[in-house]
Residue frames as qw, qx, qy, qz and C-alpha x, y, z in Angstrom:
[[0.252, -0.240, 0.823, 0.449, -3.22, 8.32, 54.23],
 [0.516, 0.257, -0.334, -0.746, -5.05, 7.96, 50.94],
 [0.811, 0.066, 0.523, -0.254, -7.41, 4.94, 50.43],
 [0.118, 0.432, -0.771, -0.452, -5.89, 2.54, 47.93],
 [0.862, 0.142, 0.006, -0.487, -8.47, 0.27, 46.16],
 [0.757, -0.249, 0.596, 0.104, -7.39, -3.40, 46.11],
 [0.771, 0.575, 0.261, 0.078, -7.58, -3.28, 42.31],
 [0.184, 0.929, -0.318, 0.048, -4.72, -0.77, 42.17],
 [0.434, -0.580, 0.690, 0.004, -2.41, -3.15, 43.97],
 [0.791, 0.149, 0.593, 0.029, -3.46, -6.11, 41.83],
 [0.605, 0.792, 0.074, -0.043, -3.04, -4.18, 38.60],
 [0.147, -0.820, 0.521, 0.188, 0.71, -4.02, 39.12],
 [0.837, -0.005, 0.531, 0.129, 0.89, -7.38, 37.40],
 [0.145, -0.559, 0.464, 0.672, 1.83, -5.56, 34.29],
 [0.694, 0.519, -0.157, -0.474, 1.34, -5.86, 30.52],
 [0.964, 0.060, 0.237, 0.107, 2.20, -9.12, 28.72],
 [0.302, -0.585, 0.530, 0.535, 5.69, -9.51, 27.44],
 [0.429, 0.479, -0.527, -0.556, 6.49, -10.15, 23.81],
 [0.762, 0.013, 0.593, -0.259, 4.84, -13.33, 22.71],
 [0.779, 0.552, -0.160, -0.251, 5.09, -15.86, 19.88],
 [0.919, -0.218, 0.276, 0.179, 7.38, -18.74, 18.96],
 [0.691, 0.638, 0.016, 0.340, 9.37, -17.08, 16.23],
 [0.626, -0.545, 0.072, 0.553, 12.96, -15.97, 16.76],
 [0.192, 0.909, -0.214, -0.303, 15.46, -13.64, 15.17],
 [0.872, 0.415, -0.154, 0.210, 17.96, -14.71, 12.45],
 [0.768, -0.231, -0.118, 0.586, 21.66, -14.86, 13.40],
 [0.370, -0.145, -0.048, 0.916, 22.89, -11.43, 14.58],
 [0.108, -0.526, -0.421, -0.731, 19.62, -9.75, 13.83],
 [0.143, -0.208, -0.614, 0.748, 17.93, -7.59, 16.44],
 [0.192, -0.628, -0.555, -0.511, 14.48, -6.20, 17.24],
 [0.194, -0.164, -0.526, 0.811, 13.50, -3.48, 19.74],
 [0.213, -0.634, -0.594, -0.446, 10.17, -2.05, 20.85],
 [0.076, -0.051, -0.456, 0.885, 9.17, 0.88, 23.09],
 [0.252, -0.572, -0.663, -0.412, 5.57, 1.23, 24.21],
 [0.041, -0.033, 0.441, -0.896, 3.73, 3.73, 26.41],
 [0.282, -0.465, -0.799, -0.255, 0.28, 3.01, 27.77],
 [0.232, -0.247, 0.258, -0.905, -2.10, 5.50, 29.39],
 [0.408, -0.224, -0.883, -0.066, -4.20, 3.34, 31.66],
 [0.424, -0.396, 0.170, -0.796, -7.00, 3.54, 34.11],
 [0.374, -0.063, -0.908, 0.179, -7.64, 1.25, 37.02],
 [0.253, -0.618, -0.703, 0.245, -10.99, 1.54, 38.81],
 [0.045, 0.949, 0.279, 0.140, -11.17, 5.21, 37.73],
 [0.394, -0.820, 0.236, 0.340, -7.61, 6.12, 38.77],
 [0.655, 0.728, -0.200, 0.008, -5.18, 7.07, 35.96],
 [0.685, -0.527, 0.403, 0.302, -1.77, 5.62, 35.56],
 [0.477, 0.762, -0.384, -0.210, 1.06, 5.24, 33.07],
 [0.889, -0.168, 0.383, 0.184, 2.90, 2.09, 31.94],
 [0.380, 0.787, -0.443, -0.200, 6.10, 2.14, 29.85],
 [0.878, -0.188, 0.424, 0.116, 8.08, -0.87, 28.65],
 [0.276, 0.711, -0.574, -0.299, 11.12, -1.62, 26.52],
 [0.906, -0.017, 0.421, -0.045, 11.46, -5.03, 24.84],
 [0.287, 0.717, -0.558, -0.303, 14.23, -6.45, 22.68],
 [0.962, 0.049, 0.267, 0.007, 15.31, -9.60, 20.91],
 [0.112, 0.750, -0.590, -0.277, 18.71, -10.61, 19.56],
 [0.961, 0.213, -0.124, -0.122, 19.49, -13.66, 17.31],
 [0.471, -0.634, 0.598, 0.133, 22.44, -15.57, 18.78],
 [0.192, -0.096, 0.865, 0.454, 22.07, -18.00, 15.86],
 [0.362, -0.068, -0.538, -0.758, 19.34, -18.92, 13.46],
 [0.569, -0.349, -0.721, -0.185, 17.67, -21.00, 16.07],
 [0.487, -0.458, -0.530, 0.522, 18.44, -19.29, 19.38],
 [0.028, 0.693, 0.140, 0.707, 17.11, -15.89, 20.39],
 [0.347, -0.197, -0.531, 0.748, 17.92, -13.87, 23.54],
 [0.161, -0.732, -0.436, -0.498, 14.99, -11.67, 24.83],
 [0.302, -0.168, -0.487, 0.802, 14.95, -8.92, 27.47],
 [0.153, -0.721, -0.445, -0.509, 12.21, -6.62, 28.81],
 [0.210, -0.151, -0.503, 0.825, 12.01, -3.82, 31.36],
 [0.203, -0.660, -0.546, -0.474, 8.67, -2.36, 32.48],
 [0.162, -0.072, -0.467, 0.866, 7.60, 0.44, 34.80],
 [0.198, -0.672, -0.611, -0.369, 4.15, 1.50, 36.09],
 [0.118, -0.047, -0.378, 0.917, 3.21, 4.66, 37.97],
 [0.075, -0.729, -0.673, -0.105, -0.10, 6.11, 39.19],
 [0.112, 0.684, 0.088, 0.716, -0.81, 9.85, 39.05],
 [0.441, -0.715, 0.088, -0.536, -2.01, 10.17, 42.65],
 [0.865, -0.465, 0.182, -0.049, -0.12, 7.30, 44.31],
 [0.430, 0.736, -0.513, 0.101, 3.58, 7.65, 43.59],
 [0.441, -0.513, 0.690, -0.257, 4.37, 5.42, 46.57],
 [0.833, 0.095, 0.526, -0.147, 3.11, 2.50, 44.53],
 [0.456, 0.723, -0.441, -0.273, 5.44, 2.95, 41.60],
 [0.830, -0.209, 0.515, 0.042, 6.73, -0.44, 40.49],
 [0.426, 0.674, -0.513, -0.319, 9.12, -1.87, 37.94],
 [0.857, -0.135, 0.496, -0.046, 10.37, -5.19, 36.79],
 [0.263, 0.616, -0.630, -0.393, 12.62, -7.02, 34.29],
 [0.904, 0.092, 0.391, -0.145, 12.59, -10.29, 32.42],
 [0.195, 0.652, -0.648, -0.341, 15.18, -12.13, 30.31],
 [0.889, 0.076, 0.416, -0.174, 14.78, -15.45, 28.40],
 [0.035, -0.392, 0.782, 0.483, 16.51, -17.70, 25.86],
 [0.770, 0.358, 0.234, -0.474, 14.16, -19.02, 23.12],
 [0.272, -0.204, 0.858, 0.385, 14.81, -22.07, 20.94],
 [0.643, 0.429, 0.019, -0.634, 12.71, -21.82, 17.76],
 [0.452, -0.057, 0.867, 0.202, 12.05, -25.05, 15.81],
 [0.413, 0.345, -0.346, -0.769, 11.05, -24.81, 12.17],
 [0.561, 0.163, 0.801, -0.130, 8.39, -27.35, 11.14],
 [0.264, 0.252, 0.729, 0.579, 6.78, -28.14, 7.75],
 [0.019, 0.653, 0.610, 0.448, 4.41, -25.83, 5.94],
 [0.019, -0.620, 0.053, -0.782, 5.20, -22.54, 7.76],
 [0.720, -0.642, -0.236, -0.120, 4.75, -24.01, 11.24],
 [0.315, 0.531, -0.542, 0.570, 7.08, -23.01, 14.04],
 [0.745, -0.566, -0.352, 0.001, 7.41, -24.36, 17.60],
 [0.208, 0.670, -0.415, 0.580, 9.49, -23.06, 20.55],
 [0.724, -0.494, -0.409, 0.254, 10.84, -23.76, 23.93],
 [0.139, 0.724, -0.145, 0.660, 11.82, -20.85, 26.20],
 [0.696, -0.529, -0.409, 0.264, 13.29, -20.31, 29.65],
 [0.292, 0.564, -0.163, 0.755, 14.63, -17.42, 31.71],
 [0.365, -0.348, -0.579, 0.640, 14.58, -15.31, 34.83],
 [0.082, -0.692, -0.293, -0.655, 12.46, -12.36, 36.00],
 [0.352, -0.306, -0.551, 0.692, 12.04, -10.01, 38.94],
 [0.030, 0.056, 0.079, -0.995, 9.79, -7.21, 40.00],
 [0.348, 0.442, 0.650, -0.512, 6.08, -6.36, 40.58],
 [0.423, 0.564, -0.182, -0.685, 5.60, -4.81, 37.17],
 [0.375, 0.309, -0.807, -0.334, 6.50, -8.15, 35.57],
 [0.264, -0.048, -0.957, 0.109, 5.38, -10.78, 38.07],
 [0.463, -0.618, -0.431, -0.466, 2.81, -9.12, 40.31],
 [0.325, -0.630, 0.394, -0.585, 2.22, -8.47, 43.95],
 [0.867, -0.342, 0.212, -0.295, 2.18, -10.90, 46.97],
 [0.747, -0.372, 0.515, 0.198, 5.68, -12.36, 46.51],
 [0.775, 0.485, 0.314, 0.257, 5.95, -12.19, 42.78],
 [0.147, 0.967, -0.202, 0.043, 8.25, -9.18, 43.08],
 [0.591, -0.584, 0.536, 0.150, 11.03, -11.53, 44.12],
 [0.115, 0.481, -0.765, -0.412, 13.52, -13.26, 41.77],
 [0.804, 0.157, 0.483, -0.308, 11.89, -16.06, 39.81],
 [0.213, -0.207, 0.817, 0.494, 12.12, -18.37, 36.79],
 [0.648, 0.436, 0.124, -0.612, 9.91, -18.69, 33.80],
 [0.291, -0.096, 0.880, 0.363, 9.39, -21.56, 31.28],
 [0.585, 0.495, 0.193, -0.612, 7.16, -21.55, 28.25],
 [0.357, 0.025, 0.817, 0.453, 6.43, -23.42, 24.97],
 [0.426, 0.574, 0.150, -0.683, 4.49, -22.39, 21.92],
 [0.476, 0.222, 0.728, 0.441, 3.47, -23.13, 18.36],
 [0.266, 0.681, 0.098, -0.675, 2.52, -20.77, 15.56],
 [0.564, 0.304, 0.645, 0.417, 1.91, -20.63, 11.81],
 [0.086, 0.527, -0.157, -0.831, 2.24, -17.94, 9.19],
 [0.484, 0.461, 0.731, 0.134, 0.09, -17.90, 6.06],
 [0.035, 0.266, -0.294, -0.917, -0.81, -15.91, 2.93],
 [0.434, 0.545, 0.688, -0.203, -4.14, -15.35, 1.25],
 [0.414, 0.864, 0.113, -0.264, -4.77, -14.09, -2.30],
 [0.763, 0.152, 0.315, 0.544, -2.51, -13.46, -5.23],
 [0.372, 0.558, 0.199, 0.714, -0.58, -10.54, -6.80],
 [0.005, 0.409, -0.180, 0.895, -1.51, -7.18, -5.43],
 [0.675, -0.455, -0.129, -0.566, -4.30, -8.74, -3.37],
 [0.728, 0.015, -0.621, 0.290, -1.94, -11.04, -1.48],
 [0.365, -0.737, 0.223, -0.523, -2.27, -10.56, 2.26],
 [0.468, 0.211, -0.792, 0.332, -0.14, -12.23, 4.95],
 [0.644, -0.580, 0.026, -0.499, -1.12, -13.41, 8.43],
 [0.362, 0.247, -0.832, 0.340, -0.18, -15.53, 11.42],
 [0.720, -0.560, -0.096, -0.399, -1.57, -17.16, 14.57],
 [0.400, 0.330, -0.754, 0.404, 0.12, -18.54, 17.67],
 [0.749, -0.570, -0.159, -0.296, -0.57, -20.18, 21.03],
 [0.343, 0.432, -0.665, 0.504, 1.75, -20.40, 24.12],
 [0.738, -0.602, -0.293, -0.081, 1.66, -21.82, 27.61],
 [0.317, 0.566, -0.458, 0.608, 3.84, -20.43, 30.39],
 [0.713, -0.594, -0.361, 0.095, 4.65, -20.97, 34.04],
 [0.173, 0.677, -0.362, 0.618, 6.40, -18.51, 36.44],
 [0.767, -0.496, -0.368, 0.175, 7.65, -19.45, 39.95],
 [0.054, 0.814, -0.271, 0.511, 9.15, -16.95, 42.35],
 [0.420, 0.202, -0.730, 0.499, 11.46, -17.51, 45.34],
 [0.254, -0.154, 0.504, -0.811, 8.79, -16.26, 47.76],
 [0.298, 0.200, 0.907, -0.220, 6.33, -18.91, 46.70],
 [0.475, 0.557, 0.094, -0.675, 4.28, -16.89, 44.18],
 [0.395, 0.035, 0.825, 0.402, 3.28, -18.84, 41.04],
 [0.440, 0.520, -0.022, -0.731, 1.69, -17.83, 37.72],
 [0.491, 0.144, 0.812, 0.281, 0.20, -19.95, 34.96],
 [0.280, 0.590, -0.090, -0.752, -0.58, -18.32, 31.63],
 [0.575, 0.355, 0.676, 0.295, -2.18, -19.26, 28.30],
 [0.068, 0.615, -0.158, -0.769, -1.62, -16.84, 25.43],
 [0.559, 0.406, 0.667, 0.280, -3.01, -16.75, 21.96],
 [0.067, 0.635, -0.086, -0.765, -2.82, -14.26, 19.08],
 [0.582, 0.498, 0.590, 0.254, -3.98, -13.75, 15.52],
 [0.077, -0.626, 0.165, 0.758, -2.71, -11.17, 13.03],
 [0.581, 0.518, 0.584, 0.230, -3.89, -10.30, 9.53],
 [0.202, -0.154, 0.286, 0.924, -2.68, -7.82, 6.93],
 [0.340, 0.655, 0.543, -0.401, -5.87, -5.84, 6.34],
 [0.551, 0.834, 0.035, 0.010, -4.39, -3.73, 3.51],
 [0.752, 0.420, -0.240, 0.448, -0.86, -3.29, 2.30],
 [0.375, 0.319, -0.466, 0.735, 1.44, -2.77, 5.25],
 [0.443, -0.359, 0.248, -0.783, -1.48, -2.21, 7.70],
 [0.413, -0.048, -0.905, 0.083, -2.04, -5.12, 10.18],
 [0.605, -0.501, 0.100, -0.610, -4.70, -5.77, 12.77],
 [0.412, 0.183, -0.839, 0.305, -3.33, -7.99, 15.70],
 [0.683, -0.515, -0.040, -0.516, -5.62, -9.48, 18.38],
 [0.385, 0.251, -0.807, 0.371, -4.27, -11.14, 21.54],
 [0.703, -0.556, -0.089, -0.434, -5.69, -12.76, 24.64],
 [0.270, 0.352, -0.784, 0.433, -4.05, -13.85, 27.89],
 [0.759, -0.491, -0.284, -0.321, -5.56, -16.09, 30.53],
 [0.200, 0.488, -0.663, 0.530, -3.82, -16.01, 33.95],
 [0.812, -0.505, -0.240, -0.166, -4.20, -18.28, 37.03],
 [0.537, 0.311, -0.559, 0.550, -2.07, -18.76, 40.12],
 [0.461, -0.449, -0.599, 0.477, -1.56, -17.88, 43.71],
 [0.204, -0.471, -0.279, 0.811, -2.69, -14.74, 45.44],
 [0.347, 0.754, 0.315, -0.461, -5.59, -13.38, 43.32],
 [0.232, -0.354, 0.585, 0.691, -3.85, -13.98, 39.97],
 [0.414, 0.443, 0.779, 0.161, -6.95, -14.93, 38.00],
 [0.191, 0.680, 0.001, -0.707, -7.56, -12.52, 35.16],
 [0.634, 0.430, 0.550, 0.333, -8.21, -12.33, 31.37],
 [0.094, -0.628, 0.182, 0.751, -6.60, -9.68, 29.08],
 [0.620, 0.610, 0.463, 0.174, -7.55, -8.57, 25.62],
 [0.222, -0.576, 0.252, 0.746, -5.38, -6.50, 23.29],
 [0.590, 0.686, 0.412, 0.106, -6.38, -4.99, 19.93],
 [0.360, -0.601, 0.297, 0.649, -3.58, -3.39, 17.90],
 [0.635, 0.764, 0.116, 0.022, -3.27, -1.66, 14.48],
 [0.603, -0.449, 0.369, 0.547, 0.29, -1.89, 13.11],
 [0.521, 0.835, -0.115, -0.132, 1.75, 0.19, 10.26],
 [0.828, -0.281, 0.359, 0.327, 4.66, -1.93, 9.03],
 [0.366, 0.871, -0.270, -0.185, 7.48, -0.46, 7.16],
 [0.771, 0.424, -0.459, 0.121, 10.81, -1.97, 5.97],
 [0.467, 0.218, -0.643, 0.567, 12.76, -1.47, 9.18],
 [0.066, -0.004, 0.568, -0.820, 10.23, -0.07, 11.70],
 [0.227, -0.535, -0.783, -0.221, 6.67, -0.47, 12.94],
 [0.174, -0.163, 0.284, -0.929, 4.31, 2.12, 14.42],
 [0.333, -0.359, -0.862, -0.135, 1.31, 0.71, 16.34],
 [0.293, -0.212, 0.300, -0.883, -1.66, 1.94, 18.40],
 [0.518, -0.238, -0.784, -0.248, -4.20, -0.07, 20.24],
 [0.535, -0.518, 0.182, -0.642, -6.17, -0.81, 23.44],
 [0.412, 0.053, -0.882, 0.225, -5.86, -3.32, 26.25],
 [0.642, -0.443, 0.002, -0.626, -8.58, -4.47, 28.65],
 [0.333, 0.119, -0.890, 0.288, -7.94, -6.60, 31.73],
 [0.675, -0.452, -0.123, -0.570, -10.71, -8.10, 33.80],
 [0.298, 0.238, -0.841, 0.385, -9.55, -9.41, 37.13],
 [0.415, -0.416, -0.802, 0.108, -11.24, -10.87, 40.12],
 [0.293, -0.702, -0.414, 0.500, -11.11, -7.59, 42.08],
 [0.065, -0.643, 0.113, 0.755, -10.40, -4.98, 39.48],
 [0.652, 0.625, 0.374, 0.210, -10.78, -3.84, 35.87],
 [0.297, -0.607, 0.266, 0.687, -8.16, -1.98, 33.88],
 [0.614, 0.680, 0.364, 0.168, -8.36, -0.31, 30.44],
 [0.318, -0.660, 0.246, 0.635, -5.75, 1.52, 28.54],
 [0.646, 0.762, 0.051, -0.001, -4.66, 2.99, 25.19],
 [0.633, -0.504, 0.361, 0.464, -1.10, 2.60, 23.98],
 [0.530, 0.813, -0.217, -0.103, 1.35, 3.69, 21.35],
 [0.802, -0.340, 0.403, 0.280, 4.43, 1.76, 20.32],
 [0.474, 0.784, -0.357, -0.182, 7.44, 2.09, 18.06],
 [0.869, -0.239, 0.410, 0.142, 9.47, -0.84, 16.97],
 [0.339, 0.791, -0.449, -0.238, 12.61, -1.28, 14.84],
 [0.979, 0.024, 0.140, 0.148, 14.41, -4.17, 13.23],
 [0.115, -0.847, 0.471, 0.219, 18.24, -4.10, 13.00]]
């Protein structure tokens, strides 16, 4: 039997789900497909995920995500997972938005190993603000957000997460988005993730490319990803 480094097993925690307190307008939808070529402790793997949002009303948004991870030399450790939540977005003064969100999830690629592969529940809250700088042709948009989340699985596994992100339009329709995730919880959950992403935004679709680095207690993972998103 091949030797499996502990980091490979822990890395099944998966990429972060879609973040931010903003929702979709009534009957509007958003979909995103991403593929990530990743490496954990020198061993190559592939992550793919599909994420979507649908506006039930102007204040309520339904979200769903499916994710799958495979390793080139260890097909027996293929993992998948899914997550679905309902988000309540609350508009505040001066371009501020807050949110409350709850839902269910299952699977190692979403929750992680050591019991997190079982069915579980998630709750989160967040706040964010959009802004603009400059005037006329030099006007550039931006945003920032912060969220706190808790996940509890039926087998006793728990996860606590802080998320933050900042995005700025660098030039017309070209954005740079930076995000960070801090994880704590049972069974070696402690880690920190950084994501840097360039986004080319068009009227109905986005094309993005970036990198993600995760530093865990027993492993390190680095990857490059491409993503295509569309608004409906």
